N, C-alpha and C positions, 0 to 999 in steps of 0.2 A: 846586614841590613841595612839601608839607604837615608843617608841624612837631611834630612828637612831645614828648613825655617820656615816658623810661623812666623805672622802678624796680625795682631789683632788689634782694634784701636789705638791705631799709628803706632806700636810701639814693640819691636819684636819682642816675644821670646826670651829670652838671656838664659836659655839652659835647655842642653843636644838634644831636640829629636827626632826621632824616627820610625822608617815607612816599615811594618815586621811587612815581612811577603813573601818570605817563603807557608809555608804547611809548619814548620817547627818553630820560628819566630813569631808569628801564630797565635796557637797553643797554650806556647813558653808567658810569649806575652811580659807582665808586669810579679809571675808569683815566685815565693821565696825571697824574694829581694828586701832588706831593708832600710831605711837609710835614702829612698830612692831621690832622686838628680837627676834628673832623667824623661820626657816623652818618648809616647810611644803612638803610628797613625795606623787604623786598623781600615782598610778599606772595603764599600755592605758588610758593614758590621751584625743590625740584625739588634745583635742584644749584646753586652760583655756583663762578664762577672765576674765578680772579686774572689771565686777560692785558691784556697792558697795563698791569701795572699796575708803580708804580717801589717798591712798598716793600710790606714782610708787612703782614696784617690779620690782623687777630681776625673770626673769624664767632660765631654763639653762630642755631642752629635751634630755636625751636618748636612747642609739637604747639599742638592745640582751645583745651585747660586751662589757654593765659598758660606751660609746661610745659618746663624746657628738657630735648631731648634728644639732644644736641651743640651742643657748643661746640673752633672748631678751633682752637688758638691759633696768630698772627705762620703763616699760610699764605703764601708764598713767591711770590710772582712769578711765573706760566702753572705755575699748577696749580689740579685743580677738585675741588672737598671729595666728590668720591659722589653719588649721590640719596639723600633725603630723604624716605620715601614719606610718613609720616607730619608730614611741619613743615606749621604752616600758614603760617608767617612764618622770617625770616631778617633778620638787622641785623650788618649789615658796621663794625667800628669797627679804630678807631688802635690797632697795635698795641700791645698791653702794659694794656687797658681790662679785661682777663674779669679780666686779677691779680693789675689795680685794686680792685673792685668786687668780690671773690670770685665770681661766679662759672664753675658749671658743672652737669652733669648733675643738675637736678631742683631747679636753683633759677625762680623763680616771676613772671615778670616780672607786671611792670603795663604795660600802654600805653597812651597816653590824648595825645588835644587837648592843647598845651595852652593 
């Protein structure tokens, strides 16, 4: 996995964030993990699910302009996000991250290599 830097509302998200690139990384995601302390980015996600997850997560979908188009706070295990046709990428985060960094629809994300 490739480590990335994400800035929202002029604040760097202060936790490791990785780009899930390989088929296996995308398949596994955050499944089976407890006490999640990092985030995962997925390109062209369509939709995301929380099957086999041990705790709720926050999810952010953004478009080609890195503008947030959908947020899901505290998505519980065994749920599906719904298809996001315009989403170019999505970010799975520990629950509570959206509120901490005030990420909402319309927020512009800066995403770059570390």
